[in-house]
Structures are given as C-alpha cells and as structure tokens.
KOLZATOR-746845 format. One line per 3 residues: number of its first residue (from 1); their letters; for each residue y, z, x of C-alpha. Coordinates in steps of 0.5 Angstrom, whole numbers, m for minus. Example, Ala and Ser with C-alpha at 12.3 -4.5 7.8 and 13.67 -1.06 7.14 Angstrom:
% KOLZATOR-746845
1) as) m9 16 25 ~ m2 14 27
END
This chain:
% KOLZATOR-746845
1) xxx) 0 0 0 ~ 7 m2 3 ~ 13 3 4
4) xxx) 16 0 m2 ~ 10 2 m6 ~ 11 9 m4
7) xxx) 18 9 m8 ~ 18 10 m16 ~ 20 4 m19
10) xxx) 22 7 m26 ~ 25 14 m28 ~ 22 20 m30
13) xxx) 24 19 m37 ~ 21 12 m37 ~ 15 14 m34
16) xxx) 14 20 m39 ~ 16 15 m45 ~ 11 10 m43
19) xxx) 6 16 m43 ~ 8 19 m49 ~ 7 12 m52
22) xxx) m1 12 m51 ~ m1 18 m56 ~ 0 14 m62
25) xxx) m7 14 m64 ~ m7 22 m64 ~ 0 23 m66
28) xxx) m2 27 m72 ~ m6 32 m68 ~ 0 32 m63
31) xxx) 5 34 m69 ~ 0 40 m71 ~ 0 42 m64
34) xxx) 7 43 m63 ~ 7 46 m70 ~ 2 51 m68
37) xxx) 6 53 m61 ~ 13 54 m65 ~ 9 59 m70
40) xxx) 6 62 m64 ~ 12 63 m60 ~ 16 65 m66
43) xxx) 11 71 m67 ~ 11 73 m60 ~ 19 74 m61
46) xxx) 18 77 m67 ~ 14 82 m64 ~ 19 84 m59
49) xxx) 25 84 m64 ~ 22 88 m69 ~ 19 93 m64
52) xxx) 26 94 m62 ~ 29 95 m69 ~ 24 100 m70
55) xxx) 26 104 m64 ~ 33 104 m66 ~ 32 106 m73
58) xxx) 27 112 m70 ~ 33 114 m66 ~ 38 114 m72
61) xxx) 33 118 m76 ~ 31 113 m81 ~ 24 114 m84
64) xxx) 19 109 m81 ~ 15 105 m86 ~ 8 103 m85
67) xxx) 9 96 m87 ~ 13 95 m80 ~ 7 96 m76
70) xxx) 2 92 m81 ~ 7 86 m79 ~ 7 88 m72
73) xxx) m1 88 m72 ~ m1 81 m76 ~ 4 78 m72
76) xxx) 0 80 m65 ~ m6 77 m68 ~ m3 71 m70
79) xxx) 0 70 m64 ~ m7 70 m60 ~ m10 65 m66
82) xxx) m4 60 m66 ~ m4 60 m58 ~ m11 58 m58
85) xxx) m11 53 m63 ~ m5 50 m60 ~ m9 49 m53
88) xxx) m15 47 m57 ~ m11 41 m60 ~ m7 39 m53
91) xxx) m14 39 m49 ~ m17 35 m55 ~ m11 30 m54
94) xxx) m11 30 m47 ~ m19 29 m46 ~ m19 23 m51
97) xxx) m13 20 m48 ~ m16 20 m41 ~ m22 17 m44
100) xxx) m17 11 m47 ~ m13 11 m40 ~ m20 10 m36
103) xxx) m22 5 m41 ~ m15 1 m40 ~ m16 2 m33
106) xxx) m23 m1 m32 ~ m21 m7 m37 ~ m15 m8 m33
109) xxx) m19 m8 m26 ~ m24 m13 m29 ~ m18 m18 m31
112) xxx) m15 m17 m24 ~ m22 m19 m21 ~ m23 m22 m16
115) xxx) m16 m26 m14 ~ m12 m19 m15 ~ m17 m14 m12
118) xxx) m20 m18 m6 ~ m17 m15 0 ~ m14 m9 m4
121) xxx) m14 m2 m1 ~ m21 1 m5 ~ m19 8 m3
124) xxx) m13 8 m7 ~ m16 4 m13 ~ m21 10 m13
127) xxx) m16 15 m12 ~ m12 12 m18 ~ m19 12 m22
130) xxx) m21 19 m21 ~ m15 24 m19 ~ m9 20 m21
133) xxx) m12 19 m28 ~ m15 27 m28 ~ m8 29 m26
136) xxx) m5 26 m33 ~ m9 31 m36 ~ m3 36 m34
139) xxx) 2 32 m38 ~ m2 31 m44 ~ m4 38 m45
142) xxx) 1 42 m42 ~ 8 37 m42 ~ 9 34 m48
145) xxx) 8 40 m53 ~ 12 45 m49 ~ 18 40 m49
148) xxx) 18 39 m56 ~ 16 47 m57 ~ 21 49 m52
151) xxx) 27 45 m56 ~ 25 47 m63 ~ 24 54 m61
154) xxx) 30 55 m57 ~ 34 51 m63 ~ 31 56 m68
157) xxx) 33 62 m63 ~ 40 59 m62 ~ 41 59 m70
160) xxx) 38 66 m70 ~ 43 69 m65 ~ 48 65 m67
163) xxx) 48 68 m74 ~ 50 75 m71 ~ 56 72 m67
166) xxx) 58 65 m66 ~ 59 67 m58 ~ 52 70 m58
169) xxx) 49 64 m60 ~ 53 59 m55 ~ 51 64 m50
172) xxx) 44 63 m51 ~ 44 56 m52 ~ 47 56 m45
175) xxx) 42 60 m42 ~ 36 56 m45 ~ 39 49 m42
178) xxx) 40 52 m35 ~ 33 54 m35 ~ 30 49 m39
181) xxx) 34 43 m37 ~ 39 44 m31 ~ 34 47 m26
184) xxx) 28 42 m28 ~ 32 36 m27 ~ 36 38 m21
187) xxx) 29 40 m18 ~ 26 34 m20 ~ 31 30 m17
190) xxx) 29 33 m10 ~ 22 32 m11 ~ 21 26 m15
193) xxx) 20 21 m8 ~ 16 27 m5 ~ 11 27 m10
196) xxx) 10 19 m10 ~ 9 20 m2 ~ 4 25 m3
199) xxx) 0 21 m8 ~ 0 15 m4 ~ m1 19 2
202) xxx) m7 22 m1 ~ m10 15 m3 ~ m9 13 4
205) xxx) m13 19 6 ~ m19 17 1 ~ m19 10 4
208) xxx) m19 12 11 ~ m25 17 10 ~ m29 12 6
211) xxx) m28 7 11 ~ m30 12 16 ~ m36 13 12
214) xxx) m38 6 11 ~ m37 5 19 ~ m41 11 21
217) xxx) m46 8 25 ~ m41 3 29 ~ m37 10 30
220) xxx) m43 13 33 ~ m46 7 37 ~ m39 6 41
223) xxx) m37 13 42 ~ m31 13 37 ~ m32 19 34
226) xxx) m26 23 37 ~ m21 17 35 ~ m23 17 28
229) xxx) m23 25 27 ~ m16 25 30 ~ m14 20 25
232) xxx) m17 24 20 ~ m13 30 22 ~ m7 27 23
235) xxx) m7 24 16 ~ m9 31 13 ~ m3 34 17
238) xxx) 2 30 14 ~ m1 31 7 ~ m1 39 9
241) xxx) 7 38 11 ~ 8 34 5 ~ 5 39 1
244) xxx) 9 45 4 ~ 15 41 2 ~ 13 41 m5
247) xxx) 11 48 m5 ~ 18 50 m2 ~ 21 46 m8
250) xxx) 17 50 m13 ~ 18 57 m10 ~ 26 55 m10
253) xxx) 25 53 m17 ~ 22 59 m19 ~ 26 64 m16
256) xxx) 32 61 m19 ~ 29 61 m26 ~ 28 68 m25
259) xxx) 35 69 m23 ~ 38 65 m28 ~ 34 69 m34
262) xxx) 36 76 m31 ~ 43 74 m31 ~ 43 71 m38
265) xxx) 39 77 m41 ~ 44 82 m38 ~ 50 77 m40
268) xxx) 47 77 m47 ~ 47 85 m47 ~ 54 85 m44
271) xxx) 57 80 m49 ~ 54 84 m55 ~ 56 91 m52
274) xxx) 63 87 m51 ~ 63 85 m59 ~ 60 91 m61
277) xxx) 66 95 m58 ~ 71 90 m61 ~ 68 92 m68
280) xxx) 65 85 m69 ~ 58 86 m68 ~ 54 93 m70
283) xxx) 49 96 m66 ~ 43 93 m69 ~ 46 86 m67
286) xxx) 47 89 m60 ~ 39 90 m60 ~ 37 84 m64
289) xxx) 41 79 m60 ~ 39 82 m53 ~ 32 83 m54
292) xxx) 32 76 m58 ~ 35 73 m51 ~ 30 77 m47
295) xxx) 24 75 m51 ~ 25 68 m52 ~ 25 65 m45
298) xxx) 18 64 m45 ~ 18 57 m48 ~ 24 54 m43
301) xxx) 20 58 m38 ~ 14 54 m39 ~ 18 48 m40
304) xxx) 22 49 m33 ~ 15 50 m29 ~ 13 44 m31
307) xxx) 17 40 m26 ~ 13 44 m21 ~ 7 40 m22
310) xxx) 11 34 m25 ~ 13 31 m19 ~ 5 29 m17
313) xxx) 4 28 m25 ~ 9 23 m26 ~ 7 20 m19
316) xxx) 0 19 m22 ~ 3 16 m28 ~ 7 11 m24
319) xxx) 1 9 m20 ~ m3 8 m27 ~ 2 5 m31
322) xxx) 4 0 m25 ~ m4 m2 m25 ~ m4 m3 m32
325) xxx) 2 m7 m32 ~ m1 m12 m27 ~ m2 m19 m29
328) xxx) m8 m23 m27 ~ m7 m29 m22 ~ m12 m32 m27
331) xxx) m11 m31 m34 ~ m18 m31 m38 ~ m19 m37 m44
334) xxx) m21 m33 m50 ~ m27 m35 m55 ~ m34 m39 m53
337) xxx) m36 m46 m54 ~ m44 m48 m53 ~ m45 m52 m48
340) xxx) m51 m57 m49 ~ m55 m60 m43 ~ m54 m61 m36
343) xxx) m47 m60 m33 ~ m44 m64 m28 ~ m38 m62 m24
346) xxx) m32 m65 m21 ~ m26 m63 m16 ~ m21 m68 m16
349) xxx) m15 m69 m11 ~ m15 m61 m10 ~ m10 m57 m6
352) xxx) m11 m50 m5 ~ m8 m44 m1 ~ m9 m37 0
355) xxx) m2 m35 1 ~ 1 m40 6 ~ m6 m41 9
358) xxx) m8 m48 7 ~ m16 m49 5 ~ m17 m55 1
361) xxx) m12 m61 1 ~ m13 m67 m3 ~ m20 m65 m3
364) xxx) m25 m69 m8 ~ m32 m67 m9 ~ m37 m70 m15
367) xxx) m43 m66 m17 ~ m48 m70 m21 ~ m52 m67 m26
370) xxx) m59 m65 m25 ~ m58 m66 m17 ~ m58 m61 m11
373) xxx) m51 m62 m7 ~ m51 m59 0 ~ m44 m57 3
376) xxx) m45 m56 10 ~ m39 m55 15 ~ m36 m50 20
379) xxx) m34 m43 18 ~ m27 m43 15 ~ m27 m50 12
382) xxx) m27 m48 5 ~ m34 m49 3 ~ m34 m42 m1
385) xxx) m27 m43 m3 ~ m30 m49 m7 ~ m35 m45 m11
388) xxx) m30 m40 m13 ~ m25 m45 m15 ~ m31 m48 m19
391) xxx) m32 m41 m22 ~ m25 m41 m23 ~ m24 m34 m19
394) xxx) m17 m38 m17 ~ m13 m44 m20 ~ m12 m50 m16
397) xxx) m5 m51 m14 ~ m5 m58 m15 ~ m11 m63 m18
400) xxx) m16 m61 m23 ~ m23 m58 m23 ~ m28 m60 m29
403) xxx) m34 m57 m31 ~ m38 m62 m36 ~ m32 m66 m36
406) xxx) m27 m61 m38 ~ m22 m57 m34 ~ m24 m50 m33
409) xxx) m17 m48 m34 ~ m18 m50 m41 ~ m26 m48 m42
412) xxx) m27 m41 m45 ~ m28 m36 m39 ~ m35 m34 m43
415) xxx) m37 m41 m43 ~ m36 m42 m36 ~ m40 m35 m34
418) xxx) m46 m37 m38 ~ m46 m44 m35 ~ m46 m42 m28
421) xxx) m50 m37 m24 ~ m47 m35 m17 ~ m49 m32 m11
424) xxx) m44 m30 m6 ~ m45 m29 1 ~ m46 m21 1
427) xxx) m50 m19 m5 ~ m48 m12 m8 ~ m53 m7 m10
430) xxx) m52 m2 m15 ~ m55 5 m14 ~ m60 4 m19
433) xxx) m67 1 m19 ~ m69 m6 m16 ~ m71 m8 m24
436) xxx) m64 m6 m26 ~ m61 m9 m20 ~ m64 m16 m22
439) xxx) m63 m15 m29 ~ m56 m15 m29 ~ m56 m22 m29
442) xxx) m59 m22 m36 ~ m59 m15 m39 ~ m64 m16 m44
445) xxx) m69 m19 m40 ~ m77 m17 m40 ~ m80 m14 m34
448) xxx) m84 m20 m34 ~ m78 m25 m34 ~ m75 m20 m28
451) xxx) m82 m21 m24 ~ m82 m28 m25 ~ m75 m29 m22
454) xxx) m77 m24 m16 ~ m83 m29 m15 ~ m79 m35 m14
457) xxx) m74 m31 m10 ~ m80 m29 m5 ~ m79 m22 m6
460) xxx) m84 m20 m11 ~ m90 m18 m6 ~ m85 m13 m2
463) xxx) m82 m10 m9 ~ m90 m8 m11 ~ m91 m5 m4
466) xxx) m86 0 m5 ~ m88 7 m8 ~ m85 6 m15
469) xxx) m85 m2 m15 ~ m79 m5 m19 ~ m77 3 m21
472) xxx) m75 4 m14 ~ m68 6 m13 ~ m64 2 m7
475) xxx) m59 8 m5 ~ m52 7 m5 ~ m50 0 m3
478) xxx) m57 m2 m2 ~ m57 2 4 ~ m65 3 4
481) xxx) m66 m5 4 ~ m65 m10 10 ~ m60 m15 9
484) xxx) m66 m21 8 ~ m69 m16 2 ~ m62 m15 m1
487) xxx) m61 m23 m1 ~ m67 m24 m4 ~ m66 m20 m10
490) xxx) m59 m23 m10 ~ m63 m30 m11 ~ m67 m27 m16
493) xxx) m61 m25 m20 ~ m59 m32 m20 ~ m66 m35 m22
496) xxx) m66 m30 m28 ~ m59 m32 m30 ~ m62 m39 m31
499) xxx) m56 m42 m32 ~ m55 m50 m32 ~ m51 m50 m26
502) xxx) m53 m46 m20 ~ m48 m44 m14 ~ m51 m41 m8
505) xxx) m47 m39 m2 ~ m51 m38 4 ~ m57 m36 0
508) xxx) m62 m36 6 ~ m57 m34 12 ~ m61 m27 13
511) xxx) m68 m30 12 ~ m74 m32 17 ~ m76 m39 16
514) xxx) m82 m37 12 ~ m78 m34 6 ~ m73 m39 7
517) xxx) m78 m45 6 ~ m81 m41 0 ~ m75 m40 m4
520) xxx) m72 m47 m2 ~ m79 m50 m5 ~ m78 m45 m11
523) xxx) m71 m48 m12 ~ m73 m55 m12 ~ m79 m54 m17
526) xxx) m75 m49 m22 ~ m68 m53 m22 ~ m70 m60 m24
529) xxx) m66 m60 m30 ~ m60 m56 m27 ~ m54 m58 m22
532) xxx) m55 m54 m16 ~ m49 m53 m11 ~ m52 m50 m4
535) xxx) m47 m48 1 ~ m50 m47 8 ~ m49 m48 15
538) xxx) m56 m49 17 ~ m59 m56 17 ~ m66 m54 15
541) xxx) m63 m51 8 ~ m60 m58 7 ~ m67 m61 7
544) xxx) m68 m60 0 ~ m61 m63 m2 ~ m60 m70 m6
547) xxx) m53 m71 m3 ~ m50 m67 3 ~ m42 m66 3
550) xxx) m40 m65 10 ~ m33 m61 11 ~ m29 m60 17
END
C-alpha cells in the first residue's frame, strides 16, 4: 500500500454516515436499542435525583413514605434489565451487519479478480477481511446507539434542569457539549491520521509475516533468519511506537474529560447556590440540579470514550469502504446463454499491455473448433496472456477476442466460464480432501466421475496409494504433495469440468516423460470434440497439436 493510501480520503463523519447506511435493514432493532438505552440512563439518573431529594426531605424532618423506596428499587431493577436489552440489541445488529459486510467484501473481491488483485498485497487483504471487519463491531455495537442515546438523554436533562432555571439549563448544555462533542472532536482530529497509519502498518506486518512463513524453507537454507527476524522486530517496534502515541492521546482525553466533568459538577453547585442566594432557586432546586448534573454525564462520557477506539475503527471502516467502492477492471456481463456444439475462438489485431509494458501488439490467432492448437515460445512472449484474454480476465485495449463467433465482452460471463476449462501454471489446492479439490470443477460430481477424471490425469494410482485415498487431506496450499502431483490434480479438474474449450497453461511442466505421455494421450483421445489450446515451452508437448503457433 502506498503512502498516499495511509491517509484517510474522507472525513470521519462521512465514514460514519456510510457505515450507518448499512444499518437500514435492521433500523427497527437500532431504534429499539436507542429507546432502551435512553430509558435505562434515565432510570439511573432518576435514582440519584430521588435519593438526593429524599435525603433533603429527611434533613428537613419530613416523613418519608415507602413509595419512594419502591420507586428507587424498581428504577434500579429496570436500569439493569434495560441496559442488558440495549446491549443485546446492539450486539445483535453488530454481528448481523458484520456478516453482511463480509458477504459484500467477498462479493467485491470476486468481482475484482483477477485483474485488480494480481500482485496485490495479500497480507493487507487478509487484514481487511479479518481484523478490520472485526473492529467494525465496536462501531455498530458501541458507537451508533451511544451517539443517539447521549444526544437524547442530554437534551432531556437540559430541559429538566432548565425547568428549574434557564441559566442552569444552559450551563448543563455547555457541559454536555464540552464532554460529548468538543473534546472528542479535538482528540479525533489529532488521532485520525495516526489511526489510519496504525491499521495500514498492521496490514503490512501481516504481509511480512505471511511472506516469511511461506518462504521459511528458503530462509533457513540461505541463512536469512536473522535478517527476517530483524525486519519483523523493526516493524513490530514501529507498531509499538504508534500504539504508544494512540494510548497517550487516549490518556490525555480521559484526563481532560474527568477534569471538565469535575469542573462542570462544581460549577453547577456554585451556580445553583448563587441562584438560591438571589432567591431564584429553592433548596430542592439546588440539590436536584447539582445531583442531576453530576449523575447525567454517563451518556456523554460513553460518547467521549468512543474517540479513544474510534481512530482505529474509522480507519478500518475507511479501508473496508475503499475496498467495497473499488470498481473491477473487467465488468461482468449478466445473464446466461446456452452454447451448443464445439466452440472455436479468435483473436483479431489484439493490442494488450500491463500498464506500460506492451505484451501483445497486432496479434492474431485462430483456434479451429475440434482441434488442438499448440502455443510455443519463450517466457514473456505472451502465451499465458493470450489464454487470460480468452477467459476475459482482462479486456484488450484494441482489437477483438471472440469465442463461438461472439465478442467475449458481450458474452454473459457465466456462459464464458461454462464454455472454458482453464488450468493455470500454478495449481492452487485448498486445505481439503483430494476429492473435494478435484470436485471444485463440478461440485455435484459423483465419486465415479472424479475417479475417471483422475485416471485421465494419470493421478488415480497415486491417490489410491494414500492411506485415505480420495479422502486424504492435502494440507495448507497442498504442501503434502509434490509439484507434479498438484499439477495432475489440476489437470483432473480440467477433465472433470468437461467444457467445450480446454485452455491448458504449461500442463506438463512438472511431469516426467512417462506421465506427460499418458496425459497427452488422454487429451488426444478424450478431447476429439473439444477445442484445446496447449501452452508449453516443451517441444514434446507440441507433438499432439494439430497446429502450432510460435510466439516470439
């Protein structure tokens, strides 16, 4: 992620507004949580005010009635029940929305693949998907409701205190604004950039750790352990420094908030006494206004404390929203159309470049239906790129790519995917059984179909030699298998998908001559009615091709 990306591109209020917009499906639950929260805080404030007034009556020699104590007990019980119900509603909303956000993020990633995600910092993406989305729980469970509750309760208390005296009500309003708005906004302005830097740094640390784990063998082999460890320590130290700065801001805000609360509480006492001295307010008014002021800072203190964690939460929100707002480089075409018969393909006068690096220029290629076309050439000549253009992973800048006589930019994406089986140079295996890894190509495939595809890929005998056969787990990234074994599982996927067009990118690069021969024979026998494109730098692989295209 670049330095420019470490700075928030929108204001905190805009981020909060966009995050709140996601609450619409659960608005009724949110309104219920706010109502319960306001009622709960009013019960708590009521207890302190009634208790203070009861003490004043006692000192004045008035007879205390049992009804007052009953009200206090009921208010105390209600406070607990209402607080629990409010928190339940808030967390219900939070976890429901986190599920919605995760769904939206994965849907966005799917649309961005592969053009926008190729070469992207995977550690940062993992950080967004995991920790950044998790941090949004703080916003949905502990931010939206407290803001509304703090505003409503403060407004009610200003009217309540103002009913005794206008100046007392205005003083209370000033205190609530200072604690709930001025101090958080001041502190938020100082910590917003640091919060984004911390979240970005955390993502970079994730990337470094992930990269180090994947390259553990090479690190040990070439004695780079101390260098990697030093890099990890330097990044961790930098993260620790940023965390200290955020903690210092949090401590400063807490101290300032407590100081203002203390000052406002005594200020209300002195103001009430002054008004009492002037004969404007009676003793009950002095006690009530003072206790009401002291006991009603809870909602705005909760609001003020939000900014302590809000720096990172809003930074996480910015990162998630930025990802959701990314537009794919290739827009999918909706719908689905049946494609009958064997599909040929053609690239006409194609010009394509990765940024400024030109790969194909005035390139033409015709793939005859029912034939095997070999593409041979040196690395970097554009062999793999031609297949990706046929799959419409990217769009050409000039020229046209057509499948079955139709421009791929106009063909429904689902139809294009059903038409083609594509095997990349690097076969990715999921942490699952061999059977499920092959069945990705056809989720409803029977075990017999999976085994038949494995036989064509010359991997059935190997699988059956394993302790659990097709139910054997392949480990993370298929680490328990060799490169050739993973490649043959990838070929089995392509056979199982059984599409009219088969695109194979270096399918035999990790295979010995025997297995290569078996697989090429299967291709020739099984794909008589298919259009096959075979990319390879091996001359032996080109022997089964009907036509060979040399790329330089």
